[in-house]
C-alpha positions as CSV (number, residue, x, y, z in Angstrom):
1,X,1.0,-31.8,3.9
2,X,-0.4,-28.5,5.1
3,X,1.4,-25.4,4.0
4,X,0.7,-22.0,5.4
5,X,1.1,-19.1,2.9
6,X,2.0,-16.2,5.2
7,X,0.1,-13.5,3.2
8,X,0.2,-11.0,6.0
9,X,3.8,-10.2,5.4
10,X,3.1,-6.8,3.7
11,X,3.6,-3.2,4.9
12,X,0.0,-3.0,6.4
13,X,-0.1,-6.6,7.7
14,X,-2.7,-8.2,5.5
15,X,-3.0,-9.7,2.0
16,X,-5.1,-6.6,1.0
17,X,-1.9,-4.9,0.0
18,X,-1.8,-7.0,-3.1
19,X,-5.0,-5.5,-4.5
20,X,-4.5,-2.0,-3.1
21,X,-1.0,-1.6,-4.7
22,X,-2.4,-2.4,-8.2
23,X,-5.6,-0.5,-7.8
24,X,-4.0,2.7,-6.4
25,X,-1.3,2.6,-9.0
26,X,-4.0,2.5,-11.7
27,X,-5.9,5.3,-10.0
28,X,-2.8,7.5,-9.9
29,X,-2.2,6.8,-13.6
30,X,-5.7,8.0,-14.3
31,X,-5.0,11.2,-12.4
32,X,-7.2,10.5,-9.4
33,X,-6.5,12.8,-6.4
34,X,-9.0,11.4,-3.9
35,X,-10.4,8.0,-3.1
36,X,-13.1,6.5,-0.9
37,X,-13.4,3.0,0.5
38,X,-15.5,1.0,3.0
39,X,-13.9,-1.8,5.0
40,X,-14.0,-3.7,8.2
41,X,-10.4,-2.7,8.7
42,X,-7.7,-4.5,6.6
43,X,-8.7,-3.2,3.2
44,X,-9.2,0.3,4.6
45,X,-5.7,0.3,6.0
46,X,-4.2,-1.0,2.7
47,X,-6.1,1.7,0.7
48,X,-5.1,4.4,3.2
49,X,-1.5,3.4,3.1
50,X,-1.1,3.2,-0.7
51,X,-3.2,6.3,-1.2
52,X,-0.7,8.1,1.1
53,X,2.2,6.7,-0.9
54,X,0.6,7.9,-4.1
55,X,-0.1,11.4,-2.8
56,X,-3.9,10.9,-2.7
57,X,-6.4,11.9,-0.1
58,X,-8.5,9.0,1.2
59,X,-11.7,8.7,3.2
60,X,-12.3,5.3,4.8
61,X,-15.7,4.2,6.1
62,X,-15.4,1.5,8.8
63,X,-17.9,-0.2,11.2
64,X,-17.9,1.5,14.6
65,X,-17.1,-2.0,16.0
66,X,-13.9,-2.4,14.0
67,X,-10.9,-3.4,16.1
68,X,-9.2,-0.4,17.7
69,X,-5.8,-1.4,16.2
70,X,-7.2,-1.2,12.7
71,X,-8.8,2.1,13.3
72,X,-5.6,3.5,14.7
73,X,-3.7,2.2,11.7
74,X,-6.0,3.9,9.2
75,X,-5.7,7.2,11.1
76,X,-1.9,6.9,11.2
77,X,-1.8,6.9,7.4
78,X,-3.5,10.3,7.4
79,X,-6.9,9.1,6.0
80,X,-10.1,10.7,7.0
81,X,-12.0,8.1,9.0
82,X,-15.8,7.7,9.2
83,X,-17.1,5.2,11.8
84,X,-20.5,3.9,11.0
85,X,-22.8,2.4,13.7
86,X,-24.5,-0.9,13.1
87,X,-23.7,-4.0,11.0
88,X,-21.1,-4.2,8.3
89,X,-23.7,-3.7,5.6
90,X,-24.5,-0.2,7.1
91,X,-20.9,0.8,6.3
92,X,-21.3,-0.1,2.7
93,X,-24.6,1.8,2.5
94,X,-23.1,4.9,4.1
95,X,-20.2,5.1,1.6
96,X,-22.5,5.2,-1.4
97,X,-23.3,8.9,-1.3
98,X,-19.6,9.9,-1.4
99,X,-18.7,7.1,-3.9
100,X,-21.2,8.8,-6.3
101,X,-18.7,11.7,-6.9
102,X,-15.4,10.3,-5.6
103,X,-13.2,7.5,-7.0
104,X,-14.5,4.3,-5.3
105,X,-11.3,2.4,-4.5
106,X,-13.4,-0.6,-3.5
107,X,-11.8,-4.0,-2.7
108,X,-15.2,-5.5,-3.8
109,X,-16.1,-3.7,-6.9
110,X,-12.9,-2.4,-8.4
111,X,-11.5,-5.0,-10.9
112,X,-7.9,-3.8,-10.5
113,X,-8.0,-5.0,-6.9
114,X,-8.6,-8.6,-8.0
115,X,-5.8,-8.2,-10.6
116,X,-3.5,-7.6,-7.7
117,X,-4.8,-10.3,-5.4
118,X,-4.4,-13.0,-8.1
119,X,-0.6,-12.7,-7.7
120,X,-0.9,-14.9,-4.6
121,X,-1.7,-17.9,-6.9
122,X,1.5,-17.2,-8.9
123,X,3.6,-17.1,-5.8
124,X,2.1,-20.3,-4.4
125,X,2.8,-22.0,-7.7
126,X,6.4,-20.8,-7.6
127,X,7.0,-21.7,-4.0
128,X,5.7,-25.2,-4.5
129,X,8.2,-25.8,-7.3
130,X,6.0,-24.6,-10.2
131,X,3.1,-26.8,-9.2
132,X,-0.4,-26.2,-7.9
133,X,-1.6,-27.6,-4.6
134,X,-4.4,-30.2,-4.5
135,X,-6.5,-28.1,-2.1
136,X,-6.6,-24.5,-0.9
137,X,-8.6,-23.5,2.2
138,X,-9.3,-19.8,2.6
139,X,-11.6,-17.5,4.6
140,X,-14.3,-15.9,2.5
141,X,-16.4,-12.9,3.1
142,X,-16.7,-10.6,0.1
143,X,-14.4,-13.1,-1.7
144,X,-11.3,-11.1,-2.6
145,X,-8.8,-13.9,-1.6
146,X,-11.0,-16.7,-3.0
147,X,-11.6,-15.0,-6.3
148,X,-8.0,-13.9,-6.6
149,X,-6.8,-17.5,-6.1
150,X,-9.3,-18.8,-8.6
151,X,-8.4,-16.1,-11.2
152,X,-4.7,-16.7,-10.7
153,X,-4.8,-20.4,-11.0
154,X,-7.1,-20.2,-14.0
155,X,-4.5,-18.1,-15.7
156,X,-1.8,-20.7,-15.0
157,X,-4.2,-23.5,-16.2
158,X,-4.9,-21.6,-19.5
159,X,-1.2,-21.0,-20.0
160,X,-0.5,-24.7,-19.7
161,X,1.6,-24.4,-16.5
162,X,-0.7,-26.6,-14.4
163,X,-2.9,-29.5,-15.4
164,X,-5.9,-28.9,-13.1
165,X,-7.2,-26.2,-10.8
166,X,-6.7,-26.7,-7.0
167,X,-9.9,-27.6,-5.2
168,X,-10.9,-24.5,-3.2
169,X,-12.6,-24.6,0.1
170,X,-14.1,-21.3,1.3
171,X,-14.7,-20.9,5.0
172,X,-17.2,-18.7,6.8
173,X,-18.0,-18.2,10.5
174,X,-21.2,-20.1,11.3
175,X,-22.6,-16.9,12.8
176,X,-22.4,-15.2,9.4
177,X,-22.5,-17.8,6.6
178,X,-24.7,-16.7,3.7
179,X,-22.5,-18.3,1.0
180,X,-22.7,-21.7,2.7
181,X,-26.5,-21.4,2.8
182,X,-26.6,-20.2,-0.8
183,X,-24.6,-23.1,-2.1
184,X,-27.0,-25.5,-0.4
185,X,-30.0,-23.9,-2.2
186,X,-31.5,-26.0,-5.1
187,X,-31.6,-22.7,-7.1
188,X,-29.0,-20.0,-6.9
189,X,-30.1,-17.5,-4.3
190,X,-28.5,-15.6,-1.4
191,X,-30.8,-16.1,1.5
192,X,-31.4,-13.2,3.9
193,X,-29.6,-13.9,7.2
194,X,-29.4,-12.2,10.6
195,X,-25.7,-11.8,11.4
196,X,-24.5,-13.0,14.8
197,X,-21.5,-11.9,16.7
198,X,-18.2,-13.5,15.5
199,X,-14.5,-13.2,16.2
200,X,-14.0,-13.3,12.4
201,X,-14.9,-9.7,11.8
202,X,-13.1,-9.6,8.5
203,X,-15.6,-12.0,6.9
204,X,-18.8,-11.0,8.7
205,X,-20.5,-10.1,5.4
206,X,-24.2,-10.8,5.2
207,X,-24.6,-10.0,1.5
208,X,-21.4,-10.6,-0.5
209,X,-21.8,-8.5,-3.6
210,X,-19.9,-11.0,-5.8
211,X,-21.7,-14.0,-4.4
212,X,-22.6,-15.4,-7.8
213,X,-19.0,-15.3,-8.9
214,X,-17.9,-16.9,-5.7
215,X,-20.3,-19.8,-6.0
216,X,-19.3,-20.2,-9.7
217,X,-15.6,-20.3,-8.8
218,X,-16.1,-22.8,-6.0
219,X,-18.1,-25.1,-8.4
220,X,-15.5,-24.7,-11.2
221,X,-12.8,-25.7,-8.8
222,X,-14.8,-28.6,-7.5
223,X,-14.6,-27.1,-4.0
224,X,-16.8,-26.6,-1.0
225,X,-18.1,-23.9,1.3
226,X,-18.1,-24.7,5.0
227,X,-18.8,-23.0,8.3
228,X,-16.9,-23.2,11.6
229,X,-18.1,-22.3,15.1
230,X,-16.8,-19.6,17.3
231,X,-15.3,-22.2,19.6
232,X,-13.4,-23.7,16.7
233,X,-12.2,-20.3,15.6
234,X,-11.0,-19.5,19.1
235,X,-9.3,-22.8,19.5
236,X,-7.5,-22.6,16.2
237,X,-6.3,-19.0,16.9
238,X,-4.9,-20.1,20.2
239,X,-3.4,-23.3,18.9
240,X,-1.4,-21.6,16.2
241,X,-0.4,-18.7,18.6
242,X,1.0,-21.3,20.9
243,X,3.1,-22.6,18.0
244,X,4.5,-19.2,17.4
245,X,2.1,-17.9,14.7
246,X,-0.3,-15.2,15.8
247,X,-3.0,-14.6,13.2
248,X,-6.3,-12.8,13.1
249,X,-9.3,-15.0,14.0
250,X,-10.5,-14.4,10.5
251,X,-7.4,-16.2,9.2
252,X,-7.8,-19.0,11.8
253,X,-11.2,-20.0,10.3
254,X,-9.3,-21.7,7.5
255,X,-7.2,-23.7,10.0
256,X,-10.3,-24.6,12.0
257,X,-11.9,-25.9,8.8
258,X,-8.7,-27.8,7.9
259,X,-8.8,-29.7,11.3
260,X,-12.5,-30.7,10.9
261,X,-12.1,-31.7,7.2
262,X,-9.0,-33.7,7.9
263,X,-10.9,-35.7,10.6
264,X,-13.7,-36.3,8.1
265,X,-11.2,-37.9,5.7
266,X,-11.7,-35.3,2.9
267,X,-8.0,-35.0,2.0
268,X,-6.0,-37.9,0.4
269,X,-3.0,-38.9,2.4
270,X,-0.6,-37.5,-0.2
271,X,-2.6,-34.3,-0.8
272,X,-0.9,-30.9,-0.7
273,X,-3.0,-28.4,1.1
274,X,-2.4,-24.6,1.3
275,X,-4.0,-22.2,3.7
276,X,-3.3,-18.5,3.2
277,X,-2.8,-16.6,6.5
278,X,-4.5,-13.4,5.5
279,X,-4.0,-11.1,8.4
280,X,-1.5,-10.5,11.3
281,X,-2.9,-11.2,14.8
282,X,-1.7,-7.9,16.2
283,X,-4.4,-6.2,14.1
284,X,-7.2,-7.8,16.1
285,X,-6.4,-6.0,19.4
């Protein structure tokens, strides 16, 4: 019983619109006229788009290696684009100077972003007939989707609308899997890793800033963190494209994990499993 939540069906083609819409609405209410953000692409595009809609100036820092389609999309919204050489962490470091004096519309730090993303849990609950799934499998880098899901379903639990939290599986690319390594540590710690090349550029995060919250959410939901290989990511991307659903390789990590976890017998035969498809495949060109 695998359900795909098509969460790329937004104006900019990724789930990041959920958080950007709420975050930029609040920024406009506060009288902000300019924002800055760092992103591997999708969050930057969402912030650029909603800043434009709100009449704000935006500067978006992205890795120089970001997909050309995402770079072109950010430029199209009229944002100032700063391309930073080196790994994804270098982009975050580069934005700090401007963030010291400009509103930091961060999809990692800004709490309003997560308030927006949690709506995905409410929609899944509605679309399943006012019920929670047994399992949710989602890509995880900085954790916006995973934490949004956890926060949303926790609200439903506290409101008495569901009886238990869905069990959450966070998926990373094996080439960049610090959270998987951290969960395996006897004491909470984020081990230093050297990032390898991965098709899943959207989750290629060596030091997730909310790693403690991510681990706590996975444990509270009795979930897991797993890693998938580049071959598995490639095969899952192609498999679903041949079935008519073109998704980003980042999104396909969840489907790759579903296949391997199904073979391992993790899911009960009657279990309902939901995998959010977080980004449109055309953005990976």
